N, C-alpha and C positions, 0 to 999 in steps of 0.2 A: 711608599706603601707600608713599610715597617712602622713609620711614625703614626700613620692612621690607625693601624692595628693596636699600637701601644696606647694611643689615646682611648680607643674603644675598651681595652682591658681596664684602663684606669677608671673610666666612667662606670663600667660594670662593677668594679670593686667598690667604688663609692656608693653605688646604688644598693649594694649588698649590706652596707653598714647600717646599724640601727639609726633611728632618726635623731637620737641624742647621744651625748658623750657616754661612753661605757666606762665609768669610773665610780668610785664610792664617795667622792667628795660631796655629793648631793644628799648622802644618806645620814641618818641619825647615828647609826652604827652598822657594822657589817659582819657577816658570817660566811664561812665556806662550807658548801655542801658537796660531799664526795659523789662521784659516779658509782652506781651500784654494779657489782660484778654479775649479779642476777637480780631479778625483780621479785618483790614479794607478791603473794596472792593478797588481794584486797579483801580481807575477811575480818578485820578488827582485831587480829592477833598479832601482837608486836614481839612475841617470843621467837618469831622466825629468826634463824641464824643470820639472815641477810641484814637484819636491823642491828645485830649485836655490835658490829664494828662502826656504826654511824655515830659520830660524836653528838653530844647533847648541846642544844642551843638554849641559852637562858630565855625563859619566857616568864620573867618575874617582875616585869614593869607594870605599875599600876596606871591604867589609862583612864580612870574615872575622873570626873570633874563635877564637884570637888572630890578629891581622893578619899576613898573609903579606908578606914583604919583596918589593919590586919586583925583578925580575931575569928570568932566563930563564923564558919562559912567561907573563910578565906581559902583560896585555891592553891594547891600544890601541884605543879605541872611539870612534866618532862616532855620536851619537844625534840624531835629528830627530823631532819630534812635531807633528802638525797635526790639524785636525778639519774636518768637513764637515756642513753643516746638512741638505742634501738626503738623503744616505745615513744621517744621524744617527749617525755613527761617528767614532772617533778613530783616527788613522793613525800608525804607528810605523815608522821606518826606522833600522836598526842595522847599522853596518859595523864588523866586528871584525878586527883583526890579532892573530894568536895565534902565538907563537914555537914552541909545542909542542902539537900537537893530539892528544888522547887521548879518543876517543869509542867506547867499547868494550862497552856494555851494552844489550841489547834494542833498543828503538826509538830508540836513540841514548843514552838515559839513563833511561828510564822503567821500570826493573826495580823492582818493589815500591815501597817508600817512599824509595829511595835515589838517585833521579834527581839530587838536589842535589849528588851527589859528582862529576858528570860535566859534559859540555859542554852545558848546558841554558840556554835563554833563559826567563826568568820575568818576567811583567808583573803587578804587584800593583795592584789597583784598589779604591778605596773611593768609590763613586759619589756618596755624600753628603758626602764629606770630613769625616767625624765627628771624626777625631783621637783616637778612643777606643781604649784597649787592648782592650776587650771587643768591639770591632768586628773580627772575625777570620774565618778560613776556616770555622769551625764555626757562626758566627752567621747567615750568609747575607748580611750587609751588605757583606762584604769578599771579593773573589775573587782567587785566584792562578791565572793562566793560564800553562800550561807548554807550551813548544815544543821538540821534540826532532827532530834530524836522525838519519838512520839511522847505525848504527854502522859503523866503518871496519876492523874485524877480524872474523874468524869469530865468529859469535854463540855464546853458551853452549850452545845446543841445536843440534847440527849438522843436525837434521832441518828446521830453519827458517832455511835459509841466505838466504832472501829478505829477512830483516830488514836485512841490512847492505850495505855498499859494498865488501866485501873483494875482489870480482871486478871492481870498477869501475876502469879504468885511471886512474892519476894524471894530472891535467890542470892545466896552468898557465893555462888559460882557465876562466872561471866555467862550472860545470855546475850544472843544477838538481838539488836534493836533496829527496826527499819529506820532509814534516814531519808529525809526529804531534802532535795538539793535545789538551789536556785541561784541566779545571778542578778543582783540588784539592778533595777532599771533596764535589764536586758531580757531575762527570762524570769519573770516574777510570777509566782503562783497565786491563784485565788482559791479560797476555800470552796467556792461554788464549782469551779471547773475541775479542780484537783482535790477532791475531799480526802484522798488518801496520800497526798503528797506528790511532788513533781520529781521525775527521775530523768537525768540527762544521759546521753550516750556514753558508754564506758570508755570509748577511745579518747574522750575529751574530759569527762568528769566521772570518776568512779570513787565510791565511798562505802565505808562499813563502820559500824559502831557496836561495841559491847558494853554491858552495864552489869554491875553487881552491887549488892548492899553489904556493908561491912559489919552490920549489927545483926548477929544471929538470932536475936529475939524480936526483930522487927516483923510486923504483919502487913505493912504497907510501905511503899517507896517514899511517900511524902515526908519531907523534913528529916530524912535519914542520912547518915554518912554513907557516901557511895564512892565507888571508883568506876570510871568509864574510860573507854579507849576509842579514839577516832583514827581511822586509817584512810588516807585520801590520795588519789592520783589525779593530777591536773595537767592538761595541755596548757601551754603558755601562748598568749596572743599579744601582738602589738596593739590590735584594736578589736573591739567587739561592738556591734551596733544592734540596737533593739530590733526585734522581729518585725515590727511594723514598718521600719524604714526599708525593708526588703519586700514588703507586701505579704508577709506571713502573719498568721494569727495563732496565739497561744491556744485558741479553742479548736484548732484543727486536730481531730483525733488521729489522723494518719501520721502527722508530724510527731505528736506526743508519743504514739505507740513505738516509734523508733528513736525516742530520746532526742528529737530535734536534730538528728544527724545531718540532714540535708542543709539546714540553716547553719549549723556550726562549721560545716565543711566549706562554706563559701570562701573562695580564695581571697576576697577583699578583706577578710578578717585577719590576714597576715599572721598565721601561726608561726611562732619563732622556731627556727631550727637550732636546737640547743647544742652547745659545744663548750668545751673547757674554756674557762676565763670569762664566759659571758656573765653579765650582771643583771639580776632581776630585782626590781623594787618590790618589797613584800613586807607583810607582817601577818602573823597568826594571832588571833585574839579569841579568848573564851569569855563569854558573858556569864554572869552568875547572879541568881536570885536566891535569897536565903529565908525569906519570911513569906508564908502563904497568906494570900489575901482572898478570902472566900467571896468577897463582894465585888471583885473587879480584877484588873490586870495585875500581874506581879510587878515588882519594882526591882531594878537591877542594883545590887549592892557592890559588885566588883566587875572589873573588866581587866583581865590580865593579858599582856601582849609583849612583843619584843622591843617596843619603842618607848613606852611611857607617855605617848600622846593620845589624848582623847580626840575622836573625830577623824583619825587617819583613814577611816573607811571611805571618806569622800575627798581625799586629796593625796597626791603623791609626794608632797613636800616633807612629810614626816614619816617616811618609811625606812625600814632596814634595807641594806643591800645584801642580796644573796649571790655570792660568787660561786659559780659552778667549778668545782675542783676536779682533780684527777681521779682516775678509777681507784676505788678502794680495793685492797687486797682481798682475794677470794677467801672463802671459809677455809679451804684446804691449805692456804698459805699462812694462816695465823701463827702456827707454831714456828715457822721460819722467821717471821717478823720478831 
C-alpha cells in the first residue's frame, strides 16, 4: 500500500510540473524579478515606494527590421518587473521618454492589424517558458497583450471624436490617459464593437497610463517631446484560447461589462500558480512612430524591447527569461540593508 501511495504522489508531483523544462537555456537572456512586499496601486504612478527597490531591467534592444538608427525620436526607457504571490500576478512599470510622439490612429493604435505601426506597448508572455517557435499567438500557449493610449489628433472618423485627446490641453504635468487593453488573436477589439476601447477584468489584466509634454511652449501633443508611464498587472496563463473556441462572443455586452471575467476564469486556461524560481518567457516592447502622416497610417520607426529580436510577438523562441526571485525587503527594512 505504501508503494502505491508513493507512486500516486510521484504522479501528482509530475502533473504539477510545467509542460516544459523550467530553465533559461531556451532564452535569449534572463532577468530576475523580486517578489513585492506590498503591491502598488495601478494608477500610472511609479513614484510609489514599493517600486523604489525594484531593479531596472535593460529595455534597450532594437527590435526593428531593418534596425532604425538612434536619433530623433529614439526611445529612452526604464523598465521594472516584479511579482506578488497573494495576487498571483506579475507587475510591470515602464517609463518612456520619447522625443517625437505620434499617436494618431483609433484607440491610440489599435486600428485593424496595424497597431504595431504606432505608439503601442506590447507585453509578450509564454507562461511555460517553452522556447519553442511553434508556441505562438495562434497556439494558445503564448499571449501578446497590447496596451494603447488614446490618439492625440482628430480621429479618422469625425463622428467618434471621443476616441482621442485632440481637445485635451497640453500639460507639462502628468495627466492620466485611458488605456485600451487586448490580447492578440484571443480578445481582439473592433472599432465598431468597442469604439471607446476594450477593458479586461482587473483580476487578470489591470493597466494605467500617464502622459506629459516636456515642451512648456507646446500647444498640441503631436510631434512633441513627451514622457509617459505604463503600469500593468498581469495574471500568467499556461494557455489562453480564443473566445469563439468556448462558444463566447466579443459582442456579448454582459461579458464585456464584466471584463470577460467568466471567460478568463475558465480552469482550462491553466493560470500559473506563481512561486519563487519559476521562469516565465517574456519581453516588453514599446513601438514608436516619429513622423506624422496626414494622408494615412503612421509608420513605426523604432521598437525597443528586452531581446533585440523583431517578430517575437508571435514566437517564444526569442524571448527573455523572467526568473521569479525572493521577496524584496520592505520599505521599513531599507535602512537596515
